[in-house]
C-alpha positions in Angstrom: 26.0 40.9 13.3 22.6 39.8 15.5 24.2 41.0 18.7 25.5 44.2 17.0 22.0 45.2 15.7 20.4 44.4 19.2 22.7 46.7 20.9 22.3 49.5 18.5 18.8 49.2 19.1 18.9 49.2 22.7 20.8 52.5 22.6 18.6 53.7 20.2 15.1 52.6 22.6 16.9 53.9 25.5 17.8 57.4 23.4 13.7 57.2 22.5 12.8 57.3 26.1 12.4 53.8 27.0 14.5 52.8 30.5 15.0 49.4 29.7 15.1 46.8 26.5 15.1 43.0 26.2 14.9 40.4 23.6 13.3 37.0 23.7 11.2 34.3 21.4 7.6 34.6 20.9 7.7 30.9 22.9 9.7 31.5 26.0 6.8 31.6 28.3 6.3 28.1 29.4 5.0 28.4 32.4 2.2 31.2 31.6 -0.5 28.9 29.7 -0.7 27.1 32.7 -1.1 30.2 35.2 -3.7 31.9 32.8 -5.6 28.7 32.7 -5.8 28.0 36.4 -6.6 32.2 36.6 -9.7 31.6 34.1 -11.0 28.0 35.7 -10.9 29.5 39.2 -13.4 32.5 37.3 -10.6 34.9 39.1 -10.9 37.1 36.1 -14.5 38.4 36.9 -16.3 40.3 33.9 -13.6 40.6 32.1 -14.4 37.7 29.5 -12.1 39.2 27.0 -9.2 37.6 29.2 -11.1 33.5 28.6 -11.2 34.9 24.8 -8.5 33.9 22.6 -6.6 31.8 24.9 -4.4 30.6 22.4 -3.2 33.8 21.2 -2.3 35.0 24.7 -0.9 31.7 25.6 1.3 31.5 22.5 2.5 34.4 21.0 3.8 32.5 18.1 0.5 31.6 17.2 -0.6 35.2 17.6 2.0 35.9 14.3 3.7 32.9 13.0 6.2 34.8 11.5 7.6 36.4 14.6 11.1 35.2 15.6 12.2 37.5 18.1 9.7 39.8 20.7 11.4 42.8 21.6 10.2 44.4 25.4 10.5 47.3 26.4 9.8 49.5 29.8 9.0 53.2 30.0 8.7 54.9 33.8 5.8 56.5 35.1 7.5 56.5 38.9 5.4 59.1 40.8 7.0 62.2 42.3 4.8 61.6 45.7 4.2 58.7 47.7 0.6 57.4 46.6 -0.3 56.3 49.9 -0.5 59.8 51.3 -3.6 60.5 49.8 -5.2 57.8 51.4 -5.7 60.1 54.2 -7.2 62.7 52.7 -10.5 61.6 52.7 -12.4 64.1 51.4 -10.6 63.5 48.1 -10.0 61.1 46.0 -7.4 58.7 45.3 -6.5 58.1 41.3 -4.0 55.3 40.4 -0.4 56.8 39.3 -0.7 55.6 35.6 -4.1 57.3 35.1 -2.9 61.1 36.4 -1.3 62.0 33.3 -1.7 61.3 29.5 -3.5 58.2 28.4 -0.3 55.9 28.2 -1.8 53.6 25.2 -0.8 56.8 22.9 2.3 57.8 24.6 4.2 54.6 24.5 2.8 53.4 21.0 3.6 56.7 19.3 7.2 55.6 20.6 7.1 51.8 19.8 6.7 53.0 16.5 9.6 55.4 16.7 11.8 52.2 17.8 10.1 49.8 15.1 10.7 52.3 12.1 14.3 52.6 12.8 14.9 48.5 13.2 13.0 48.4 9.9 15.5 50.9 8.0 18.2 48.6 9.6 16.5 45.8 8.2 14.7 46.1 4.9 12.1 44.0 3.9 11.7 43.1 7.7 8.3 43.2 9.1 7.1 44.1 13.3 4.1 44.7 14.7 3.9 46.8 18.1 1.6 45.9 21.1 0.4 48.3 24.2 -1.8 46.7 26.2 -4.4 46.1 23.4 -3.8 42.9 21.8 -3.9 39.3 23.5 -0.4 39.6 24.6 0.6 38.4 27.8 3.4 41.3 28.2 4.5 40.3 31.5 5.9 36.9 31.3 7.3 37.9 28.2 9.0 40.9 30.1 10.6 38.5 32.5 11.3 36.0 29.2 13.3 39.2 28.0 15.4 39.6 31.4 13.6 43.0 32.0 12.1 41.5 35.6 10.1 39.5 37.1 6.2 39.3 38.0 6.2 39.8 42.1 3.8 38.4 44.5 1.6 41.0 43.6 1.7 39.6 39.9 2.8 42.5 38.6 6.4 43.3 36.9 9.5 44.7 39.1 12.7 44.7 38.4 16.1 45.2 40.9 16.8 48.7 38.4 13.5 49.3 38.1 11.1 49.3 40.6 7.6 48.3 39.3 6.1 51.9 38.4 6.6 50.7 34.6 4.7 50.8 31.2 5.3 47.4 29.3 5.7 48.0 24.7 6.4 45.3 22.9 7.4 44.6 19.5 6.9 41.5 16.9 9.8 41.4 14.8 10.4 38.6 11.9 14.1 39.4 12.4 16.4 36.9 14.6 17.4 38.7 17.1 19.7 37.7 19.9 17.6 36.7 23.0 18.4 38.1 26.3 18.7 35.8 29.4 15.5 35.6 30.9 15.2 37.1 34.7 14.3 35.0 38.3 12.4 35.6 41.1 13.8 38.4 43.9 11.0 38.8 46.4 12.6 36.5 48.6 10.3 36.3 52.2 9.2 39.7 51.9 5.0 40.0 51.7 4.6 43.8 51.9 2.8 43.7 48.7 0.3 41.2 50.0 -0.8 42.3 53.6 -1.4 46.1 52.6 -4.1 44.9 50.1 -7.2 46.5 51.8 -9.6 43.6 50.3 -7.5 40.8 50.6 -7.4 40.2 46.8 -4.1 37.8 47.1 -4.9 34.2 47.7 -1.8 33.6 47.6 1.9 35.0 46.6 1.5 35.2 42.6 -1.7 35.1 42.7 -4.6 37.0 42.3 -8.2 37.4 42.6 -9.6 40.0 40.1 -12.9 39.9 41.7 -11.7 41.1 44.7 -8.9 44.0 43.1 -10.1 47.6 44.3 -8.4 48.1 40.3 -10.7 46.0 38.5 -14.1 47.2 40.9 -13.5 50.7 40.3 -12.5 50.2 36.5 -13.5 47.1 34.8 -16.5 46.1 36.8 -20.1 48.4 36.1 -22.2 46.5 38.4 -22.8 47.6 42.1 -19.9 46.7 44.3 -20.5 44.0 46.9 -21.8 45.9 50.2 -18.7 43.7 52.3 -16.0 45.5 49.6 -17.4 49.1 49.5 -16.1 50.0 53.2 -12.5 48.9 52.2 -12.2 50.8 49.2 -12.1 54.0 51.5 -11.4 57.2 48.5 -9.6 54.9 45.8 -12.2 56.3 42.8 -9.9 55.0 40.2 -7.4 52.1 40.4 -5.3 51.3 43.6 -1.7 51.4 43.9 -0.9 50.0 47.3 1.2 47.0 46.4 2.8 48.8 44.2 3.7 52.0 46.1 4.5 49.5 49.4 7.5 47.4 47.1 10.9 47.9 48.4 12.7 47.3 45.0 10.4 51.1 44.6 13.9 52.7 46.1 15.5 51.6 42.6 12.5 53.3 40.8 13.7 55.4 37.6 12.3 58.6 37.3 9.5 59.0 34.5 11.2 61.0 31.5 8.2 61.7 29.8 6.1 65.1 31.3 3.1 63.8 29.7 3.2 60.5 31.8 3.7 63.3 35.3 0.4 63.8 37.2 -1.6 66.5 35.8 -2.6 68.9 38.6 -6.1 68.8 38.6 -5.9 64.4 39.2 -3.6 65.0 42.1 -6.0 64.9 44.6 -9.3 66.3 43.6 -12.3 67.0 45.7 -15.2 64.5 45.3 -17.9 67.1 46.3 -16.7 68.4 43.0 -16.4 65.1 40.8 -19.6 64.1 42.2 -21.5 66.6 40.2 -20.1 65.4 36.9 -22.6 65.2 34.0 -22.0 63.2 31.4 -20.6 66.1 29.3 -18.4 67.3 32.2 -16.9 64.3 32.4 -15.4 63.6 29.0 -14.1 67.1 29.0 -12.5 66.8 32.4 -10.7 63.5 31.7 -10.1 64.2 27.6 -6.6 62.3 26.7 -7.0 60.4 30.1 -7.4 56.8 30.5 -10.3 57.5 33.1 -12.1 58.5 30.1 -13.1 54.9 29.1 -15.0 53.6 32.1 -17.8 56.5 31.5 -19.4 59.2 34.0 -21.8 56.6 35.9 -18.7 54.2 36.4 -17.2 56.9 37.7 -19.2 59.1 39.7 -20.6 55.2 41.6 -17.1 55.0 42.9 -16.7 58.6 43.8 -20.5 58.1 45.9 -18.3 54.9 47.7 -15.7 57.3 48.4 -18.0 59.7 49.6 -20.1 57.1 51.8 -16.6 56.4 53.3 -15.1 60.1 54.2 -16.7 60.1 57.5 -17.8 63.8 56.6 -21.6 64.0 57.0 -21.3 67.6 54.8 -20.5 65.4 51.5 -24.4 63.4 51.8 -25.5 66.9 50.5 -23.5 66.5 47.2 -24.9 62.9 47.5 -27.9 63.3 47.9 -29.4 64.6 44.6 -28.1 61.3 43.0 -30.2 59.0 44.8 -32.7 59.3 41.8 -30.0 59.0 39.1 -31.2 57.6 35.9 -28.4 55.1 36.3 -29.7 52.6 39.2 -26.0 51.8 40.0 -25.3 55.0 40.7 -28.8 55.8 42.9 -27.7 52.6 44.9 -24.4 54.4 45.4 -25.9 57.2 46.0 -28.4 56.0 48.4 -25.7 53.9 50.2 -23.2 56.7 50.6 -25.8 59.1 52.7 -27.0 56.1 54.3 -23.4 55.6 55.5 -22.9 59.8 56.7 -26.3 60.1 57.9 -27.2 56.9 59.9 -24.3 57.1 62.6 
């Protein structure tokens, strides 16, 4: 009976738009707590203090909700239709991480998760569910590996032999006792492509990340002035970085994105730096309405744009950056002065 319900659930999840589903027990990630502990003890989480909070819940999902008997892990594709590495050559334009070029995935995936969850409850009256999409102390990637969706590659992201690594993950915790799937093993082999392409050497070793050097962390989570030795390595990346994802050879099996809301908006594929640097707070909020970019705010975003301008090698862009040398935000002003100096001191 449990197996029959799980298979019908899998069929419904695929019909609803997910590309893969797996099931595991809440305690099915024995290695994750030690990896998290080592990551935090070495300070590799940087200013993401929330990662050190409620570590018991992160390390043991059964502590998050003791009544849960199963975790249903689901993957949704956001595979790009162009190579994200190409934009890195257009230095007068900004490179935005693929996942942030469309609608905010939190909203899209969570609505789909709730739809699948409602279906599940209809099949098992009296049971309960909780859904999570990257907004609670849940370690989605180890759970996804335990549920057989894929494995955490050397770049620490989830990838699968039949998925590639362009996927969002969602979790449905439930009191229903479902048959677990076998976990997925690691299939990176001797490949080092993701490690070698990283512009800031953010991987101290395979399967380890130092977020303090990661461009995704620096452009999204970190609000201060980026260390000078890393600014030049950021290139024209103004929100996130896809290098380690884009280079993965398993992407030849990537599943096409099914939801058009997750495909790139035309104005976010390769926006002009000269245009973005002029955004005030109101203009920023209007431009990025419905986008995950909105949460970092105008100041941090414009700071990123100014670093990209400084790396552009286009002296004409100094004209756009110069007015911000006196910006009310000292971090923005510092970035503007750096950009102008980079473009005019040669």
